[in-house]
C-alpha angles and dihedrals in degrees: 000000000000113000103218108128120085093244091051091049091051091052091047092052090049092049092048090057088068101027134090116263122198116187117176115267105203094176102213123084098238102152126242122259124214093265093051095258121135122215096242123135106226099178111026086247101086127263133117134263112230122221118262128217129229135268121222116195108215099176141351121197142153105278091243094053105046127172109254110256095020119139090250095049090049088057093051098251108159107135151094101032105179112094096351129111125187120208123196108212140172125213117205141151097060108151112248094012109114099206144028122254132212127217142183113231112197114196132189113194120211121202107259091353120217087220145300130288122192121206126204129184135217138263105021093347095243097136133076115250094231091062087077104006102046091136092060093046096045092045090051090051091048089049089059103261131135106238121211116189118192120203117177122222118243132318089025140232102294107047109085098093090238094118130266097265092051092045091049084071087080098063090036090054091051091049091051091046091051089051094051101033108109094219091054125032093338091205088288118162091189094083133037124274115196145154138206135183138171128227107335085003086066089058090051092059094038097055087051091068101029098047109012103047096241092139079089088068109023118082093191139003121198111196113186127193091006156307081259094198101055091128111005092177093057091044091053094045114015089189086076092063109101122228113277095022094118095246089153127050137191110199113244118268088234112085098355098057131234124300097033112161119256115248123214129206103240119118090207088086087075123042090201092058092050091049091049093053094046091048092050097042099039090237135124101198105071104124094023126111119258098006118197115277094240089058091049091050091050093049093050092046090054097046122110089235126057095002120137116277097007121142127204103185115091111180095182102027129080116218110201114175127194125198129182122236088210094051104113095185133100092253098089086058090057091044091051092051089055091049091050090056101039105036098063091048094051106046110198092000101076132054143164121217124190115211111214099213102025124120124203090284087063096177090063093066111091096219094044092046090053091050092048091051092046092050092051092046092052099040108031091096132125113285101159103079 
C-alpha cells in the first residue's frame, strides 16, 4: 500500500501519532553526506554506513483477526492463527526514496527463542516466504527460532526509480527495527539475529551488510540464488564486462554433474529482470545495446560490488550463500561474483554451497530447504559479544 494521496497521508499522520516509531540510532555523531551516507566505518576495512529510515507500526493483530485495511489483510493473510502475529508497518524517511512503503510483517514467536530469523522474497518482495519456503520457516520455528517474514505492499521495495542502493534502505530499516524492537530481538546479543532471502530477496539482505552497516547487528546472512545485483551494469550490458571477470559460469561438476549449461551474466535473458532494473533505476535502456554512459554509471553505483562506500569484510557476520545447480538464469553468475569478492576477505566466515537439485526458487527444493534450515539452526548464534 503506497501512501501517496492526500487522504492517505492524512490517515498515516493520524496513525503515526499513536504508533511506534523506530528511527535508527547510530550513536556516534558522524555527519550526514548529501546522499544520506554517514562516515562510519562498519568493518574496519573502509566504507560508509548509509542512513536508515524509520518504521511506523500501524497495527499488530493475530494473523487470523486482522484489522481491515491493514497491509497483511490486503495481502490475504488470514491463517494460521495460533502463535502468529501480523504487523502492518510503514517505512519512510529513506534518503533518495521519494515515497513511503508499507509492509506486512508476519511473526511466529517461540518460547524462550534461540534468536530471530528474517525472511525476504524475490522480485519486488511482495510475497511471504512461507508461500514457497514453508519447510525452511517451519523448521526454523521447530528449531526454536522466532521467524519474521517481510512482505512488501504493492508495488514492492525496488520500484521507485530512486536507485537500488537507496531503495535497499527499506529492507535494511526493517532489519534494524526488528533488531531493536522490544517485542522482537530487543537489541539482545544473547541470542542469534539472522536474515535470509532468495533471488532479489538475497539482494535485500546483502545490501544491509555491504552498504548499511548491519553487520554490526546480523550474526549471519544466508543469500540464496544471488545476490542478483552484484554488477547491475554488466547485467544490463554484458559487453561492459572485461575479459577474465567471470561473467559466465559453468556450475561445478560436483555436485551439479557434468555437462551443465554455462550461464551468462546478462539480464536480457529474462524480461522480468530487465523490467525490475529499469523500474528501480529510473532507466529504460537496461538490456539494450550501447546504453548511455550516465545510465551505466548509475547501474555500477547501485551494484552490490564496486559501488561507492561498500564494505565486504564482516568480522562478526557469517555470509553463507546457496546457489542451485538447476537454476538456468543469470543470477548464479552474479552470486558467484559476490562470493569471489567476499569469501577470500572473510576466511572461515563466508561460504558458497551448490545445491544439486535446486531451481532458482531454491527454497522449494526439499534437499536445499533442509540444508538452508540446518545452516540457520547451526549458525544463527550470537557473534557480537
